[in-house]
C-alpha positions as CSV (number, residue, x, y, z in Angstrom):
1,X,-0.2,-0.1,0.3
2,X,3.0,2.5,0.9
3,X,4.5,1.6,-2.2
4,X,1.7,1.9,-4.5
5,X,0.7,5.6,-2.6
6,X,4.3,6.6,-3.0
7,X,4.7,5.7,-6.6
8,X,0.8,7.8,-7.5
9,X,2.3,10.7,-5.4
10,X,5.5,10.7,-7.7
11,X,3.8,10.1,-10.8
12,X,1.3,13.3,-10.1
13,X,3.9,15.4,-9.5
14,X,5.7,14.8,-12.5
15,X,3.1,15.4,-14.3
16,X,2.2,18.5,-12.6
17,X,6.2,19.7,-13.5
18,X,5.5,18.7,-17.0
19,X,2.0,20.6,-17.0
20,X,3.4,23.6,-15.4
21,X,6.7,23.8,-17.5
22,X,4.2,23.9,-20.8
23,X,2.4,26.3,-19.6
24,X,4.9,28.5,-18.7
25,X,6.7,28.1,-22.1
26,X,3.4,28.5,-24.0
27,X,3.2,32.1,-22.4
28,X,3.8,35.1,-24.6
29,X,6.9,36.9,-23.5
30,X,5.5,40.5,-21.9
31,X,7.7,42.5,-24.3
32,X,8.1,41.8,-28.0
33,X,10.6,44.0,-30.1
34,X,10.3,43.2,-34.1
35,X,13.4,45.4,-34.5
36,X,15.6,43.8,-32.2
37,X,16.8,40.5,-34.1
38,X,17.7,42.3,-37.6
39,X,19.4,44.8,-35.9
40,X,21.4,42.0,-33.8
41,X,19.8,42.2,-30.7
42,X,18.7,39.0,-28.6
43,X,15.2,39.3,-28.7
44,X,14.8,37.0,-25.8
45,X,17.5,38.3,-23.4
46,X,16.2,42.3,-24.4
47,X,12.5,41.4,-23.2
48,X,13.9,39.3,-20.0
49,X,15.7,42.6,-18.9
50,X,12.4,44.9,-19.3
51,X,10.5,41.7,-17.3
52,X,13.0,42.4,-14.9
53,X,13.0,45.8,-15.1
54,X,9.3,46.5,-14.4
55,X,10.1,45.6,-10.8
56,X,11.8,48.8,-10.1
57,X,9.3,50.9,-8.7
58,X,10.0,54.0,-9.9
59,X,11.7,53.2,-13.0
60,X,9.3,55.6,-16.0
61,X,11.1,55.1,-19.2
62,X,13.5,52.5,-20.8
63,X,15.0,53.1,-24.4
64,X,17.2,51.1,-26.6
65,X,18.7,52.1,-29.7
66,X,21.0,50.3,-32.3
67,X,22.3,51.6,-35.8
68,X,20.7,54.8,-35.0
69,X,17.4,52.4,-35.0
70,X,14.8,53.0,-32.1
71,X,14.5,49.4,-30.9
72,X,12.8,49.6,-27.5
73,X,10.4,52.3,-26.4
74,X,8.6,51.2,-23.0
75,X,7.3,53.4,-20.5
76,X,6.4,52.1,-16.8
77,X,3.6,52.9,-14.5
78,X,2.7,56.8,-15.2
79,X,5.4,57.5,-17.3
80,X,4.6,59.5,-20.7
81,X,6.4,59.6,-24.0
82,X,6.3,63.5,-24.2
83,X,7.1,64.3,-20.7
84,X,9.9,66.0,-18.9
85,X,12.5,64.1,-16.3
86,X,14.4,66.1,-14.0
87,X,17.4,64.1,-15.0
88,X,19.8,65.4,-12.4
89,X,23.7,65.3,-13.3
90,X,23.2,63.9,-16.8
91,X,23.1,67.7,-17.2
92,X,26.8,67.8,-16.8
93,X,27.3,65.8,-20.0
94,X,24.9,68.1,-21.7
95,X,27.2,71.1,-20.6
96,X,30.2,68.9,-21.6
97,X,28.6,69.0,-24.9
98,X,28.6,73.1,-25.3
99,X,31.9,73.8,-23.8
100,X,33.0,71.8,-26.9
101,X,30.5,73.5,-29.1
102,X,32.3,76.8,-27.5
103,X,35.5,75.8,-28.2
104,X,34.5,74.5,-31.6
105,X,33.3,78.5,-32.1
106,X,36.2,80.0,-30.5
107,X,34.2,81.2,-27.7
108,X,36.7,79.5,-25.3
109,X,40.0,79.1,-26.4
110,X,41.8,76.5,-24.1
111,X,40.5,74.4,-21.2
112,X,43.8,75.8,-19.7
113,X,41.8,79.3,-19.3
114,X,40.5,79.8,-15.8
115,X,37.8,81.1,-13.3
116,X,40.2,84.8,-13.5
117,X,39.9,84.9,-17.4
118,X,35.7,85.0,-17.2
119,X,34.5,85.8,-13.7
120,X,34.3,89.8,-13.1
121,X,36.7,90.8,-10.3
122,X,34.2,93.6,-9.3
123,X,31.1,91.2,-8.5
124,X,33.3,87.8,-7.0
125,X,36.2,88.1,-4.7
126,X,38.3,85.5,-6.2
127,X,41.9,84.7,-4.2
128,X,44.9,83.8,-6.3
129,X,44.6,80.3,-6.0
130,X,40.9,80.2,-7.0
131,X,41.4,82.7,-9.9
132,X,43.6,80.2,-11.3
133,X,41.4,77.0,-11.1
134,X,41.3,75.9,-14.8
135,X,38.3,75.0,-16.9
136,X,40.0,71.5,-17.3
137,X,40.4,71.1,-13.7
138,X,36.6,71.8,-13.0
139,X,35.2,69.5,-16.2
140,X,37.4,66.9,-14.0
141,X,36.2,67.4,-11.1
142,X,39.8,68.1,-9.2
143,X,39.6,71.8,-8.2
144,X,40.3,72.1,-5.3
145,X,37.4,73.1,-3.6
146,X,35.9,70.6,-1.5
147,X,32.3,69.8,-2.1
148,X,30.1,66.7,-0.2
149,X,28.2,64.7,-3.2
150,X,28.1,61.4,-3.5
151,X,26.4,58.9,-0.6
152,X,24.1,59.8,2.0
153,X,25.9,63.1,3.3
154,X,25.5,65.0,-0.1
155,X,25.5,68.8,0.6
156,X,23.0,69.4,-2.5
157,X,20.1,70.0,-0.4
158,X,22.2,73.2,1.6
159,X,23.1,74.5,-1.6
160,X,20.3,73.8,-4.2
161,X,17.5,75.3,-1.8
162,X,19.6,77.0,1.4
163,X,21.5,78.8,-0.2
164,X,20.8,82.8,-0.7
165,X,23.8,82.8,-3.4
166,X,24.6,79.5,-5.4
167,X,28.0,81.1,-6.6
168,X,29.4,82.5,-3.5
169,X,28.3,79.3,-1.9
170,X,31.0,77.6,-3.4
171,X,34.0,80.4,-4.0
172,X,33.6,80.6,-0.1
173,X,34.5,77.4,0.5
174,X,38.3,77.0,1.8
175,X,40.7,75.1,-0.9
176,X,41.9,72.1,0.9
177,X,43.8,70.3,-1.5
178,X,45.9,71.6,-4.8
179,X,43.8,71.9,-8.1
180,X,44.2,68.8,-10.2
181,X,45.6,66.3,-7.0
182,X,42.3,64.7,-6.2
183,X,39.1,63.7,-7.9
184,X,36.2,64.9,-5.6
185,X,32.6,64.7,-7.8
186,X,30.6,68.3,-7.2
187,X,27.4,70.2,-8.3
188,X,29.2,73.0,-7.5
189,X,32.2,72.6,-9.8
190,X,30.1,72.0,-12.7
191,X,27.8,75.1,-11.8
192,X,30.7,77.1,-12.1
193,X,31.7,75.8,-15.6
194,X,27.7,77.2,-16.5
195,X,28.9,80.2,-15.0
196,X,32.4,80.5,-17.2
197,X,30.5,79.3,-20.5
198,X,27.7,82.1,-19.9
199,X,30.4,84.8,-19.7
200,X,32.5,83.1,-22.7
201,X,29.4,83.2,-25.6
202,X,27.6,86.5,-24.2
203,X,23.9,84.5,-23.4
204,X,23.0,81.7,-20.7
205,X,23.8,78.5,-20.8
206,X,20.4,77.5,-21.7
207,X,19.9,80.1,-24.6
208,X,23.1,78.7,-25.8
209,X,22.0,75.2,-25.6
210,X,19.0,76.2,-27.8
211,X,20.5,77.7,-30.4
212,X,23.7,75.5,-31.2
213,X,22.8,71.7,-29.8
214,X,18.5,71.5,-29.0
215,X,17.1,73.5,-32.0
216,X,19.6,71.7,-34.6
217,X,18.7,68.5,-33.0
218,X,15.1,69.3,-33.0
219,X,14.3,69.2,-30.0
220,X,12.1,72.0,-29.0
221,X,10.7,70.6,-25.4
222,X,12.6,71.1,-22.6
223,X,13.9,73.1,-19.5
224,X,16.1,74.3,-17.6
225,X,16.2,75.7,-14.5
226,X,18.4,79.0,-13.2
227,X,20.1,79.9,-9.6
228,X,20.0,82.7,-7.5
229,X,21.8,85.3,-10.0
230,X,20.2,84.0,-13.2
231,X,22.7,81.3,-14.4
232,X,21.5,77.9,-15.3
233,X,22.6,74.9,-13.2
234,X,26.1,73.4,-14.8
235,X,25.5,70.0,-13.1
236,X,21.6,69.4,-12.5
237,X,17.9,70.5,-13.2
238,X,17.8,70.0,-16.8
239,X,14.3,68.8,-18.0
240,X,13.7,66.6,-20.8
241,X,12.3,63.8,-22.5
242,X,13.7,60.4,-22.9
243,X,13.5,60.4,-26.8
244,X,15.4,63.7,-26.4
245,X,18.1,61.9,-24.2
246,X,18.2,59.6,-27.0
247,X,18.2,62.1,-29.5
248,X,21.8,63.2,-27.6
249,X,23.4,60.1,-27.0
250,X,22.8,58.9,-30.8
251,X,24.4,62.5,-31.3
252,X,27.9,61.4,-29.2
253,X,27.8,57.8,-30.9
254,X,27.6,59.5,-34.3
255,X,30.8,61.2,-33.3
256,X,29.1,64.5,-33.2
257,X,27.2,64.5,-36.3
258,X,23.0,64.3,-36.5
259,X,22.2,63.7,-40.0
260,X,24.5,65.4,-42.3
261,X,24.9,68.2,-39.9
262,X,28.3,68.2,-37.6
263,X,26.9,69.7,-34.4
264,X,30.1,69.2,-32.3
265,X,33.4,68.3,-33.3
266,X,34.7,64.4,-33.0
267,X,37.8,65.9,-31.4
268,X,36.3,67.0,-28.8
269,X,33.7,64.1,-28.0
270,X,37.0,61.4,-28.0
271,X,38.5,64.4,-25.6
272,X,35.0,64.1,-23.3
273,X,34.2,60.8,-23.0
274,X,38.2,59.4,-22.1
275,X,39.1,59.1,-19.0
276,X,41.1,62.0,-17.1
277,X,41.2,61.4,-13.8
278,X,40.9,57.8,-11.1
279,X,37.9,58.3,-9.3
280,X,38.5,55.5,-6.3
281,X,35.7,53.4,-7.4
282,X,33.4,56.1,-5.8
283,X,30.4,54.5,-7.5
284,X,29.6,51.1,-9.1
285,X,29.9,50.0,-13.0
286,X,32.6,52.9,-13.6
287,X,36.4,53.0,-13.8
288,X,37.4,56.6,-14.5
289,X,35.9,60.0,-15.1
290,X,36.4,62.3,-18.2
291,X,34.8,65.6,-18.7
292,X,32.0,65.1,-17.2
293,X,31.1,61.6,-18.7
294,X,31.6,58.4,-16.6
295,X,33.8,56.0,-18.5
296,X,33.5,51.9,-17.9
297,X,34.4,48.6,-19.1
298,X,32.6,45.3,-18.6
299,X,32.3,41.9,-20.6
300,X,35.2,43.3,-23.3
301,X,32.8,46.5,-24.1
302,X,33.8,50.2,-23.4
303,X,31.1,51.9,-22.6
304,X,30.7,55.5,-21.5
305,X,27.7,57.3,-19.6
306,X,25.6,60.3,-18.3
307,X,25.0,59.5,-14.8
308,X,22.0,61.0,-13.0
309,X,20.9,60.7,-9.2
310,X,18.3,58.3,-8.7
311,X,18.2,56.3,-12.1
312,X,18.7,59.0,-15.1
313,X,21.1,57.3,-17.3
314,X,22.4,57.7,-21.3
315,X,24.7,54.6,-21.8
316,X,26.7,54.7,-24.8
317,X,28.6,51.6,-26.5
318,X,30.7,52.6,-29.4
319,X,31.6,48.8,-30.6
320,X,27.7,47.7,-30.7
321,X,26.3,51.0,-31.7
322,X,24.1,51.0,-29.0
323,X,22.6,53.8,-26.5
324,X,20.5,53.2,-23.3
325,X,18.1,55.7,-22.1
326,X,16.8,55.7,-18.5
327,X,14.7,57.6,-16.1
328,X,13.2,57.3,-12.9
329,X,10.9,59.1,-10.9
330,X,12.6,60.7,-7.6
331,X,9.7,62.9,-6.4
332,X,9.2,62.3,-2.9
333,X,11.2,59.6,-2.5
334,X,13.7,59.4,0.0
335,X,17.3,59.5,-0.6
336,X,18.1,55.9,0.0
337,X,15.4,54.8,-2.2
338,X,16.7,57.1,-5.0
339,X,20.1,55.1,-3.8
340,X,18.5,51.9,-4.5
341,X,16.8,52.4,-7.7
342,X,20.2,53.7,-9.2
343,X,21.5,50.3,-8.3
344,X,18.9,48.8,-9.5
345,X,18.5,50.5,-12.9
346,X,22.4,50.8,-13.8
347,X,22.4,46.9,-13.0
348,X,19.7,46.1,-15.5
349,X,21.5,48.1,-18.5
350,X,25.4,46.9,-18.0
351,X,24.5,43.3,-16.9
352,X,21.4,42.7,-19.0
353,X,20.4,45.0,-21.8
354,X,24.0,45.4,-23.0
355,X,24.8,41.7,-22.8
356,X,21.7,41.5,-25.4
357,X,23.2,42.8,-28.2
358,X,25.4,40.8,-30.8
359,X,28.7,42.6,-32.2
360,X,28.4,44.1,-34.9
């Protein structure tokens, strides 16, 4: 009797397992991307990445292009195609590109130019030490002015919301190390670059962007917040759609060309997206920092990326002709939660989306 029951139970369990497996295999995929395979992307791997991504609570958009073709465009929860996203520090990579355009056009002569070359000495009381800080060291985050940015002790909130003067807040800090000596990620340094750019070109950073970057890219929906002196923030608070982020990423991928128009020189893009300084592994998935771009390498692929608080990304993989864009909601979210969704999003991009693509 015992033997018969045991065999019966084993047989029923086997049938149940086979039935479940068959049902799982016959279930339709949650996401289908008909252009994937012809553009050398494994559609099953791509779909699986999106099925994992849907678990990220505040994810709003996730887009992938390859060979300048939009392969996947998904908006999650209450995300929408035409919604402007606060891309936070992704802004820095836009500012970098604007500096490159300003150099191409002769407004800025060299990255060796200093704050003293652009700041009005009748308005800002710069010490000789601060006056000699170069544009190069500002953009590679080694200007010597201390700043707490990454992690839970960021001074961003105090500076952005509570400062009476966003520029003097930065300039009043005592320099604690020699410029060029140490990587110190800083919204303050990035903001000083926007001031330099504005003084160099004779118009606001946003006006310059509209004229020489956004209009040529046919981007007409974006906003850029100003500080309390009227300068656009150099490192944060650009608001733009995910598709516009993708256009920008493809511009960089295509070495500065949009269609037949050369918007920015290849020379600048190569310089900006090459690592110029070690970062002491301050964040995951990177191995260095360029000029307001992070660099990385995994599974034999070099990539670089624009990176914003809470999971805003533009990741570019030149060898694969691939661009990945993401946006996450950060409104009303704790810093801990924002850091968590940042980690989840970049993990999906690096470990699942990029490996779904095949070598060209």
